[in-house]
N, C-alpha and C positions, 0 to 999 in steps of 0.2 A: 594554250594549256591543255593538258590531257584531262578528260572527264568522261563520264558515262555517255553523254549525248553524242560524243564522237564515234561511239560504236554504231551509231545510226548515220554514219557518214555517207554523203552522196556518192563517195567512191564505191560504196557497196550496193548502190542501187542496181536492181536487176532489170530495170526497164530502160528502153530507149525511147525517150519522149522528146520530140523536137517540134519547134514551131516552123511555119513556112518561112521561106526566105524573103517573101514579099515585104516591102517596107511601105506599101501604100497605106496611108493613115486612115483610109476609109474602109479597110479590111482588117479584121482582128485575126490573130494567129490561130492556126489549127494544130491540134495535137495528132500525132500518128500512133498514139498508144492503142493497143488492142488487148482485150481480155481473153483472147482465145485460150491461152494456157498459163500466162504468167501468174494469175491469181490462184492457180492450183497449189502453188507453194505458199504455205501460211506466212512465211517470212516476207512475202512481197508487200503486205500491208504496211509493215514497219519501214520497208525500203521506200515505198511510195510516199509516205508522210515525210520521210527524211528528205526526199527530193523536193517536196513543197517548201519545207523549211530552208533547204539548201538554195532554193530559188532566190532567196534574199541576198545571198552571198556569192555563190558560184555561178559560172556562166555557161556551163555545158555539161557534157557527159564525161569529160576528161579534164581534170584540173591541172594547172591553172588555165589551160587553153586547149582547144581542139574539140571538134564536133559541137559547136555552140548551139545554145537553145534558140537564139534569134540571129538573123543574118542582116546584112546591110549596114553594119557598123563594126568597127574594131572590137574584138571580143572583150578586151579589158575595159574599154570605155562603156560597153553595153551591159555591165553588171548592175543589178537592181539598185543597191544602195548608193553606188557611185553616181548613177544617173539621178536618183532622188536628191542626193546631196547637191549636185550641180544645180538642179532646178530650185531647190530651197535656199541655197546660199548665195550663188553668184549674182543673181539680179537684185540683191538686197544691199544693205549697208554693211554687211559683214565681210564677204570674201571677194577676192579677185584672183584670177589665175593667169599666169603669163604664157600660156601656150596658144598656138594658132590652129589646133586640130579642128576639123570641121564641126561647126556648131558652137564651140566655146566662145569665140569672139562676140557673137551675138548675145550670148547669155551674160557675158561680162558687162555688156552695154545695155542690156534690157531691150534689145531690138530684134528678137527672134521672130520667125515666121513659121508657116506650116511646113516648110521644107527642112527645118532644123533637125538634124539627125539625132541630137540628144533628146529633143522633145518626142520625136517619133519613137525612138527606142524605149523611152519610159512608158509611153502609151502601150507598146507591145509587151513590155515586161509586166505591166498591170494585168493585162488580159491573159498572158501566158500563165500567171499564177492562178487566175480565175479558172482557166480551162483545166489545169491540173487538179485543182480542188474539186471542181464539178465531176471530173471523171472518177476521182477517188470515191466521192460520195455515191456515185452510181454503182460502183463495184464493191462496196463494203457494207451493204445493207444486211440485216439479219437474214433476209430471204436468200441473198446471194451466198452468204456463208453456208446456210443450210443446204442449198443446192449443190455446193461443192463438197458437202460432207465434213465441213469444218466446224465441229461441235465442241471443241475444247473450251471449257469455261474461261480459262485464263486468256486464250486468244480472243474470245468474244468480248471480254471485259476491256482488253487493250484496244481492240478495234473501236469500241465505243468511245474511248478517250481520243483515239486518232480522228474519228469523225468530228468530234467537237473541235479539235485542234484545226482540222481542215477548214471548218466553217469560220473559225476565228481568223485564220490566215487569209481566207477569201475576203472577210470583212475588212481586214487591214488594207488589202490591196484596193478594194472598192473605196475605202476612205481616201487613200492616195489618189485614186482616179477622180473622185468628185472634187477633191480639194484642188487638184492641178488643172483639170480639164472641164469641170462643170458637168454638163449633160453628157452621159455616156450610156452605152447599152447595158441592160441588166439581163444577164443570162445565168441560169442556175442549173443544177443537176436535173431538173425537170425538163429542160430543153435537150432533146436528143443531140448527141454529137454529130455535127455535119448538117444539122437542120437549118432552115431559114431562120435567122434570128428574129426576135420580137422587135417592135419599134423601139427606137432610142428612148430611154427614160430620162426624165428631168432630174436635176440634182436632188430635189427634195424627196422624190420617190426613192432614189437609191439610199439617201440618208435614212429614211424611215425603214427601209429594208435592212440596212446594216444594224441599226439600233435594235430592231426586232430579233435579228440573228444573234447578236451578242447577248441579249437578255435570255434568249432561248438556250444558249449553250453554257452560260457562265457557271451553272451548277454541275456541268458534266465534264469540265476541264480537269486535268490532273492536278492534285494538290501541290502547293509550292513546297519546295525542299531541295536539298542538294541533288537528289536523284532526278529531279525534273528541271534543273537549271537549263536554260536555253529553250524550254518548251513554254507554250502558252498556258498559264494558270488562271484561276479566277481573277486574281489581282490584275493581270494583263488585260483581261476583258473589261474590268471596271475602269482601268486607266484609259483604254480606247474609248469607252463611253464618255468619260470625263472630257476627253479631247473633242469628241463629236458635239457634246452639249455646249462646251465653251465656244465653239464656232458655229452653233446652230443658226445664229442670225445671218451668217454668210451663206450657209447652205440652203436655208429654207425661208429666210426673211423674218423668222420669229425666234427671238433669243430664248435660251433655256439655261440661264445661269444658276437657277435652283438645282437643276439636274447636275450641273458641273460641280457645285459644292457637295452635293450628296455623294456622287461617285468618287470625287477626290478624297472625301473623308473615309470612304470604304477602303480605298487603297492605303491611306495613311494609317488606318487601324489594322492593316493586314500583317503587321509584324516586321516590316522593313524599317531600317533606321538610316539616318544620314551617316555616311562613312566619315570618320573623323578626319580623314585625308581626302580632300577634294581630288587630288591628282590620282589617287588609287582607282577611281572610276574609269580611268583612261589608260591604265597600264596593262602589261601582259598577263598579270594575275588578277585582273579585275573580276574574274569569276568568284573571287572570295569577298567582294564588296557586299556589305549588307544593304546597299542602296539600290541595286539594279533589279528592276522588276521584269523586264523582258529585253533580251539582247538578240542580235544577229551574231551567232557564235562563230569564231574562227579558230583555227589550229594550224600553225605553220607547217606541220607535217601532213595533216590529213584533210584540211579544208583550204585548198589553195586557190587563190584568185588574184588577178591584177586590179580588182576593184576593192570595195569595202575598206577595211582598215589597212590593207597593204597599200592602197592608194593614199589614204589619209595620212599615214605616217611618213611614207617616202616623199610625197608631194609637198608636205608641210616643211620640209627640210631643204635648205639651199643656201646660197651665198657663202658666208664664212662659217656656216655651221658644220659640225662634224657628224657624219652619219652614225658613227659608232656610239655617240652620246644617246641616240634614240634606239639603239639596238638593231639597226638596219645596215645593209651593205653599202648603199650609196644614196645620195640625195637626188631627188628628181627636180628640185627647184620650181615648184608649182605655185601654190596658193599662199596668199598673205592676207592680212587684215586691211580693209579700207580704213581711212583715218577716222570716220565717224564712230565705228565700233571701238576702235582703240581709245578714243577720247572719253568713252564712257567709264573707263576704269580709273579710280582715284588712288592716291597714295595710300599704301598700306593694304590694298586689296590683294590677298594672296592668290586670287585666281589669275593675276597677271604675272605670277612668279616665273612662268615658263616662257614669257615673251622674249624674243631675241631681237635686240635693238642694235647690236654692233654692225656697223656698215649699212644700216637700214634707215630710210627716211620715213617720216610720219605720213606724208601724203603720197598718193598714187597718181603721179603725173604721167608715167609711162607704164602701161599695163605689162608690157613684155619684159620689163627690167625687174628681176626678183628683189633688188634692193629698194624698190619703191613700195612702201608699205611695211609696217612692222610684222615680222614673222611671228607666228603663234603656234608652235608645235605642241598642241594640247595633248595629242595622242602619241604614245610611245610603245615600242616593243621591248621595253625594259620592265622588269617586275618591280614591285615595291621595295624589294631588297637590293635592287640594282643589277640583277642578273639579266642577261639577254634571253629573249624567247628561244624556242627550240631551233629556229632558223633565223637568219638575218635577211634573207630574200623575201620569204613569206613570214607572216606575223601571227602571234598568238593572242592578240588583243581583241576583245569582243566589242562590237558596236552597241552602245547603250541606246536602244530604241525608246525605252521608258525607264525613268528612274524617279526616286522618291522626291527629290528636290523639285522636279517639275510638278508633281502632284501638290506639293506645298504651294507653289506659285499659281497653279490653277485655282486652288481654294481661295487664295488671297485675292486674285483678280475678280473671280466670280462673286465673292463677298462684297467687294467694293462696288461692283456693278449692280448690286441689289439682289443677289441670289440667295440671301439668307445665311444661315450659319451664325457664327460668333465673330464679331470684330476683334475681340480680345484673342480668340484662337488664331484668327488670320494674322494678327500682328505678331503673335508668338512664332508662327511658321516663318514669316518673313524675316524676323530677327534671328531665328535659328540658322537660316542660310547666311545672313550677314555675319553672325558670330563665327561661323566656320571660316568664312572668307577673310575676316580681319583678325581672327585669333582671340578676340575679346569683344566687349560690348560697346566699344568706342564708336562704332558706326550704326548702332541700333537706331531704329525709328521710335520716337516717343508715342506716336499715333500713326494710324494707317495713312499713307501718303496718297496723293491723287493717282488715278489709275495709270496715267502715262508713266509714272515712276516705276510701275510694275513692268511695263514694256522694257524700260532700261535695265531693270534687274534681270529680266529674262535674257536680255542680250549678254549681260555679264556672266550669268550662271550657265546658260545653255548655248553659248556661242559655238558654232561649227557642229552642232548636233542635229542639223537638218530640220529645223523648224522655223527659221526666221521669216521666210516669206509668208507662211500661214499667220504668224503673229502680226506682221505689218498689214496684211489684208484685213485682219479682224479689227485693227486699230484705224483703218481707213487711210493708211499712209503709203501703201505700196504703189498705187497708180494715181496719186494726186501730187500737187505741188506743195503740200503742207510741210513735208519733211523731205529735203533733198540730200542726196549723198553722191559721192564721186562716181561718175560714169552712169548715173541714172539717165536712161534714155539716150546714152551715147555721149554725154557731156562730161568732160573731165572735171570741170568745176573751177575752184580757185576762191578768190576773195568773195565774190558774189554768192557762190555756193555756200561758203562757210557762214555768210550772213543770213542764209536761209531765203534768199529771194528766188522767185520762180523764173528760171532762165529759159524754159523751153516747153513745148507741148508735151503732154504725157499720154500714155496708153488709155484707151477707152474703158478698160476693165482690168480685173486682177488675174484673169485666167492665164495660165502658162501657154496654153495652146492657142494658135490662130483659129478663128471660127471655122476655117476650112477643115480642121481636124474633127469638128463636132458633127460627124456624119454617122450614119447607121452602118456599122461594120458587119461583115458576113462571117460565119463560123463554119 
């Protein structure tokens, strides 16, 4: 869809910023950006922050492909959110994809290693974002602007917003980094570009840094509203804090459910509302949903990529499905549901209305056969009025990184886990989500359920929104035999799997990366 944020399209970026082609996971990417003259143009600050936002969706200096940011992987596969989605969804009970591209089979089966190209590329994407944010912060201080004679008050005010946004985006990537990889280097704008990096930081250190950064910038981010859609607002920072606090026990060994309740309530009180249509959050005009807090914005004409929503919409379509039904030119025949997530949905749950069962089997016995596993085309390039997006090859649908329903569920879980707040309020939030799903109060809970029920509700509400692995880790289920799903650790399953018996040895920990990846990179 067309909107103001698109004027800050990466296509307009004046900089040529590229990572090294090296895919050695012990070496972080380097930027070739220079400040020799590019920042003499006052518009360059806006272009640079657009590049950092764009790093979540686009893959290089020319969309949808050409002159990629990182090398060593097919450019379409190497897009940030596509990689993040692979790592968050495929090793879990939610998704399976029928392709044999390098790295995907191991993720399907939960048997990746240090050489996995998808894992390596995600590691590089995280640090590419960090490198860009650091360089922007070095070049956009008040002293630098004064040195360049850039004294326009409007420019200075906007650059102050951009600096806070850059710190938020860096915090977002550092969160992804510690969540997926554990201990990683901590490098900021205080470390000169090209210098010997500091020693690798442990997970808790980076967690504390990210929390401190978000608290420092939350009051300096641009206010929410139509003109700042797609940008980081205070509510986005509070939502990221809620996510961090909810998972603090994983990252630091000390839970902070009280912080999660507090931050979730701040988000809930920020003026967002549940969209009356669940489906609208995933349609080509979802920029008009009152529920979306922070998105990775796409535009079929101006923000083109083979990753992001282009991938999610095309690849979720296959078999006997018609591509035109979803506003795209053809189906890629990629991902489907594993039977475990499919079986979480009960009769009458409107969130299952988009499931495609014709010609599909419930269980995934053959990963490469698209008909194995119920298709779930949650995302579409059709608007809420039924019109196609601007193009059918590239899409207009934005990826919902944070939305209000997730804030409700964070509050509910953290309250049940002893984080305080009000049990009655938590029950109200949970039932609000259920009432939207069922269209009435027939599926409401009379009292707050056990916390494991919240995990199931998160699966139903947030399926395919790139958060399942984090949830399973927090519940202690990702790398244990307590909960088994199809192809966990390479086993297809069957009757014994359905019965929940432990069939095979499991990974030693929940980290996506092999320990060989946990090295001190150079910059």
